[in-house]
N, C-alpha and C positions, 0 to 999 in steps of 0.2 A: 504494500500500500504505500502511496505517496501523498504527501499533504503539505500545503503551504498556507499559512495564516498571516493575514495582513489587515491593516485598518480598513482597507477597501473591500475585503471579503475573505472567505476561506474557500479554497478548492481542495477536494479530496478525490483521489482516484484509487479505486479497489480492484482494478484489472478488468472489470466488466462495464463500469460507468463512472462518470465524473459527477460529483455532487457540488454544485456552485451555490454558496450562501453569501448573500451581500453583507457588507460590514455596516456598522453604525456610524461611520465617519460622516461628517457633514457634506463632504464632497460626493458621497454616493447619490446617484440620481433617483428621483422619486419614482420613476418607472421600475428601477431595479428593486427598490424597497417594497413596492407594491406587488411585484411579480413574486418575490420571496425566493425560496430555495428551488433550484432546478435540478432534476436528475437527467443527465444527458448520457444515453447509451453509447458505448464505444462505437457501435455501428453507424452512428449518426455523424461521426467525425471524418472530415477530410483531411485534417491536419492541425498542428499546434506549433506556435513559434513563441520566442522570447526576444524582446528587443531591449537592450541596455540603453540607459540615458544617464546624464550627469546627476540629475536629482532623483529620478525614479526610472524604473523599467516598466515594460508592458508585457504580460502574458496574454496571448490571443488564441482563441480557438477558431477554427475555420470548419463550418458545418457543411455537409454535403447538400447540394441544391435540392430543395424540396423537403428537407428533413424537418424544418421547423416552421410552423405557420406564422409565427411572429416575424421571422426574417423575411418570409415571403410577402406578407402584408405591408411591412415597412419598406421593402425594396432596397434594403441596404442603407437606409438613411438614419439609423440610430446613432446619435452622437455618443461619444465615449462615456459621459456620466450615466447614460441610460443603457448602454449596451451591456447585457449580462454575460457576454462571452469575451470580455476584456477584464484584466485585473492589474491594478497598479501595484508594482512591487518596489519596496524600499531597497536601497543599495545594499544593505547588510544581509539581504536574502536573495541576492542574485544567484548564489551557488545552489540554494534550494530550488529556485525557479528552474535553473538548467537541468537539475536532477529530475524534476517533475516532467519536464519536456521529454527527456530521455526516456522515462518509464512509460508515458503515453505513446511515444513513437515506436518503442519496442513492441508494446501490445498491438498497435496497428499492424506492424509487420508480421507478428506471429499469428494473428487472427486473420491476416490477409484481407483486411477491410478495404474495399475499393473506395476511391476518392470520388467516383462519378455520382451523377444525380440518383435520387431514389424515386420510386413510383408510389410511395405512400408516406404520410407524415410519421416520424419516429418520435416526436414530442406531442403531448396532448393539447397544448395551448392552455390559456388561463381558464380557471374554472368559472362556471356560471352558476347563478345569475350575477351580473355585475352591471354597474351604472356609473358613468363618469360625466361631470359637468365641466365643460370648458368651452372657450370661444363663444359662439352665439347660440349654443344649444346644450342639451343633455342627452346622451346616447345611452340606452339600456338594452341589454340582450339577456334573454332567459333560456337560450338554447333552441328556441323555435321561431322567435320573431325579434326584430329590432324595433325599438320605439325611440322616435326622435321628438323631443319637446324643445320649444324655442324660448329663448330668453328675450327680455325687452329690447336687447341690442340687435336682434335679428331683423332682417329686411321684411317689409310688409309682405313681399311675395311668399315668404315662409310662414310668418306669424298669422296671417289672415286665414290660411288653410287649416290652422291648428296642428295638433300633434299628428305625427306620421307613423304608421305602423307597417313594417315591411316583413311579410312572412319569408323565412329562410328559403323556401322553395322559389321564391321570385327574385332572389339576389343571385346575380351572375358572378360578381367580383366585388372585392372591397380593397380599398387603398387608404393608407395613412401617409400624409406628406407633411413634414415639419415646416415651420416658418423659416425662410431663408432670406436675410436681408430685408428688403421692402416687400417681399412677396409673402403673403399670408399662407399658412398651411391649411389642411383640411383632413377630414375624415369623410370619404365618399363611398357610397354604395351604388353599384351599377346594377340596374333592375331590368328585368325583361320588358321589352315593348316600351322602354322609356324614350322620350324624345332625344334629340342630339344633345351633346354635352353642353351643360350650362355652367357658368362660373359658380363656385362654391357659395359665393355670397347670396346667390339667388336660387340655387338648386335645393329643392325640398328633400333630396336624398343625400345631402351633404351638410356636415358641420364645418363652419369656417373657423379656423384657429388663427390667433393673433400673436402667438409667441410668448405666451405667459406660462407660469410655473406648471400648471396642470395639463397643458397640451399633450405632453408625451403619453400621458395615461390613456389617451384616445387610441393609441396603438394597442392597448390591452383589448379593447372592444373589437378592433380590426382583426387581431390575431384569434380571438375566441370565435368570430364568424368564419374566418378563413379555415380554421380547423374543421368546421363542420360543412364546408363546401367540397364538392368533388376535387380530388387532388389535380393539380395542373397536368400531371402525366396522364390521368385518366381522360381529362378533356382533350388533350392533344391526340390521344389514340382514337377518341370518338370523332374528333374533327377529321382526322385522316380517313377513318372509315366512311364518313359522310362524304368526303371529297371524291374518294374512289368510287363510291356508289353513284354520285352525280355524274362523274366522268363516264362510267359505264353506260348509264342511262342515256347520256348524250350520244354516245357511239351507236347504241342500238337504234335510237330515233333517226340518226343520219342514215344508217343502212336501210331502215324501213322506208325512208323517204324516196329511195331510188335514185338513179342517175339521170342523165339528160333524156327528155322525151317521156319521162314517167316510168320507164322500165326499171324494175328493181335491179340494183346492182348485184352482181354475184357475191355471195358471202365470202369473205376471205377465210382461208383455212388457217385456223389458229395454230401457231408454232407450238410444239410440245413444251410444257413448262419445264424449265431446268430444275434439276434436283435441289439446288440450294434455294431457289425460290420457293419450292414446296416446303422445305424445312423452315424457312423464314415464316411462312404462313402458319405452319403448325405451332411455332413458338409464339406467334401473335395470338393464336387462339388460347394457349396456355396462359399467357399474360392476362388476357381479357377475363378468363375464368378465375384467376386469382384476384383481379380487381373486383370482380363481382361477389365472390365469396367474402371479401373483406369489407364489403359494403360500399366501396368507392363508386362502383357503377350501379345504377338502378336496374330493375329487371328489363325496363323498356330499353335503356341504353345499351345494356349487354346483348339484348336480342338483335338490335339494329347493328351493332358493331360486328357481332358474330356472323350475321346474315351476309354483310358486306365482304367479310374475309372468305366465307364459304364460296361465295360467287366467284371470287378470284381464283379459287382453286379449281 
């Protein structure tokens, strides 16, 4: 076991997972304090590094793409005080930090953990229910629906319509953007059949953020919702299946339309499928089955994707 204890927090590695506990130092960000202790499985890691500095060093964890709903929703925009995967290390503990890095790296090598993306979240996201008040509104999430209530500072376009309730089934994507310079941040929900993008200031599906202390907590709401949406890998697989189905349908219609003079064009003799193409389609079927069993794909989405793959076979 490896352990490093600092004012900024405590990291413990037991060979299978890292336990990250935020410290009580005044410089620890509000988001880290509210997020609390995190248990990160070794399989979620892509790497670890330590950077020395004159006054302090930094331990940094790099997670595999798609492993953490918080990182996905925040899009890599978490500043250091709020990033749970960074730890400030004091100069007298540089040796301990280097030992910690070696232990984690050795475990990654021994377990042959790949550094590539994953097709399912390996961290659960923040627990629900939760409610955060920041910017021009209050965002609450109970695991099934998001409720947006507006403060007196909100624009009339929002407040006149009253509270907004968004069922999880209607939400396509969620994004948290911090305030940068003169540009305000936001927590935005992309909803099915919604009109074109509207500035967060007027968007009834977005909370505008002004750069105040509690703004980062909106990332918790974003992460909790993201953890319950289909994983990006599942959406990509479904989109690929739909694109393939549309292309095949278009080709069939073109053949049915016939050539010049209305005569049906002779059907092209399909070339025999290559063995490696067949194996790739079999692998895709297995992947879709795993996504369906884990609950990432609904019955309808699985049936559609499976049908598209089978037609290509």
